[in-house]
N, C-alpha and C positions, 0 to 999 in steps of 0.2 A: 701637376701643372703640365700642360701640353705646349711645348715650344715648337713652332714650325717656321718654315721659310716658304714664302709665296710670292707670286708676281701679281701686282695690281696696277692697272693702267700702264702695263709694260715695264714696271720698275720692281726689282726684287726687294722684299722687306723681310724682317723677322717679326714674329708676333707670338701672342699667347692666346690659345683658344679659350673663349669665355661664352659657354652656351653655343648659340648659333652665330656668334660674331668672333672677330679676331681683334684683340687690342694690340696695336702696333708698338714695337719696342723702339727706344731711342737710338739703339746702336746694335752692334754685334754682341749677342749674349756670351760668347766665348771669351771676349776681351773686355766688354763694357759692363757685363753683368745684366741683370734683369731690371730694366728701367722702363716702366710703362708710360706711354703718352696718352693723351685724351682722344686720339684718333682711332676710330673703329671701322672695320670693313666686314660686311656680311660674309660668313664662311662660305656660303654657296657661290659667291661671286669671285672667290679667290682661286687662282690657279696654283695648286700646291707644287712645290719644287722639292727636291731632295733636301732634307733638313740640315744636312752637313755638306761641307766641301773638304773632304779629307785629303791629307797629304799621302795617306796610305790606308788600305783596307787589309786588315789582318784576319785570316780565317783559321778556324780550328777544325781539322778534319776528323771524321769518325769519332765524334765525342758523345754519341749515344750507342750503348752496347748493342741494341737491336739493329741499328743501322750498320754498325761494323760487321755484325754477323751476316746480314744479307749481302754484304760486300765480300764475304768469305775471309774476314780478317778478325783476329782476336781482339783488336783494339790496341792502340798505342799506350805504352806505360806512362809516357809523359805527353803533354799536348802536342799534337802534330800540326804545325803551323805552316801556312803559305800565304802569299800576297796576291791581291788583285790590284790592278792599277786604278788610280782615281778616275781615269777616263771611262771606266766601266760603270760608274755610278750614274743612275738616273732617278727620277722622282716618281711619286705615285701617279698613275695614269699614263706615264710615258711608255712608248712601245718598246718591248724587247725585240731587237732586230736580229733575226736568225741568219747567220752567215751561210754561204753556200759550201757547207762541209758535209761529209758523209756521216751517217749515224744519228743517234738520238741527241736532242737538246733536253736537258733535265733541270727541273726545279729543285731547289733546296731551301725551304723556308727556315729562317733562323732568328733567334733573339740576338740583337746586336747591342754591344756596349758602346756608348759614346763617351769619349775621353774629354774631360773638361779643362785640364791643365797639363803642363809639361809633365810627362811621366817617364822616369828613367830609373831602372832598377828598384822598382817599388816592392816593398815587403808585403807579404800576403796580408798581414794585419792592418796595413795602411791602404788597402785597395779602394775604400770608399772615398778617400781624399782626392783621387784623380778622376772619379766618374761624374759626368754631368747628368747622364740619364740613359734611357734605353729606347731602342726603336726596333723596327723589323727590317730584315734584309733577305733578299733572295740571291743565294749563291748559284746563279745559273751556270751550267756546265755543259760543254760539248763532250759527252761521255766517251764516244769512240775516239775522239781526237786525243783525249787523255791517254788512252792505251796506245794509240799509234805513235804519239810523240814520246812516250815513256816518262813524261813529267807533265805538270799541270798548268804551266804559265799561260800558254796560248789558249788552252781549252776553257779556262776559267776567266780569262782576261779580255775576251772580245769586248768591244764597245757595247754598252747597254747591258752587260751581263751581271750588274749588281744594282738592281732596284732597291731603294731605301726609302722608308717613310712609314706612315704618312707624316709623323711628327716625332718629337722626342718626349717621352714621358719621364718626368723627373721623380714622380711619386710611384715607384715600382719596386717591389721587393723580389729580387731574382731567386731567393731561396724558397719562396712559396711555390705551390704546385699550380703553375700557369699552363693552361692548355694551349697547344700550338697546332694549328691545322692548316694544311695546304690543299687547295682545291683547284681543279682545272674545269672551267665551264660549270662550276657548281658541284662537280664530283670529287669526293674526298680522295686524295692521293697519298697524303702523309698525315700522320697524327701522332702526337705524344705529349709529354709534359716537360717543361723546362727543368723541373726538379730531377729528371732522369739523366742529366748530364753526368758523364763519367768524371770529367775534370771540372771543378767548380770555379766560380768567378775569381776568388782570391788567388788560386793557383794559376789560372790562366793569365791574369793581369801581371802577376809577378814573373811568370815565365816569359811572356811576350816582351815586357818592358826590360827584361834582362838582355834581350837580343836587339830590340829596336827601341830607340827613343820615340815616344809617342807625343804628338802635338794636339792642342785643342781642336776638336772636330774629327780626329781620327776615330775609326771604329774597329771593333773586334767582333767578328761574327762567330758565334759560339757552337756551331754545329747544327745538324739537322736530324730530326727524329726518323724513325723507320718509315719505309714506303717508297717503292720504286715507280718509275713511270715518267714519261716526258710530256712535251706539248709541241704543237705544230702551228703553222701559219693560221691565223684567224681565231685562235683560242685565247682565253683570258685566265691568267694565273692569279689566285688570291691567297694571301697568307694572313691568318688571324691569330693574334696572341691576346688572350683575355688579360685585361688590365692595360693594354696599349691601344689596339684597334685593328684595322685591316689595311693591308697593302695590296693594291690591285693594279695589274699591268696587262695590257693586251700584247699579243705577239704577232709579228708579221715577217715574212721573208724579206731579206735585203734585195733591193733592186740594183744589181751590178751594171745595169745599162747606163746609169747616171755617171 
């Protein structure tokens, strides 16, 4: 089931994709459950929004061995976690706004776990109980700012630096070999399989929830496969995960004259 959030006639709604239409939900699926109404909207007429409004975005760094190697790192023994602010989250089709900083702006296409219920010190064997579904995220990073600052908060936390979407897929098995591909203007830049994660979902959820209490709608980004390279003004970044869909976002420079 594909659960999405969209704007129709200027009003935000939650819905479920049904072929080329959207069936509207009666309320917020994170608090009210999945209750379908009789109202339908053509999918093509809906402006998709980020499917979640998280209180926090937790990311796992260097969780694919080949990516860690290309970063000249052996890879962390336990999940390396950091936070992105909720103000970084944007939806499919929304522009990634490039700030006026020196150096590269880098794409990091990732499988994201959507939390469905309060999660605090979850045991590995209970990980499924707190998961609502899965979506796609782009952990956009100002790479040279990371090195200049000596930490990652600003470099990964700029407004618009966390595109999420296009929807939440509830029928997704993260242990299967799902291909994940990132392209810039159609050129493949990153490629791998979700099954190649160093730290798997049960360990990640237990580790993260031992540090941070997670709320419904919070997301955990599980790391990016190998492949370096950035993007610039006017280019479009697309991330595809088979079994979920494609997240597409254009990029443009920020206009600091406003």
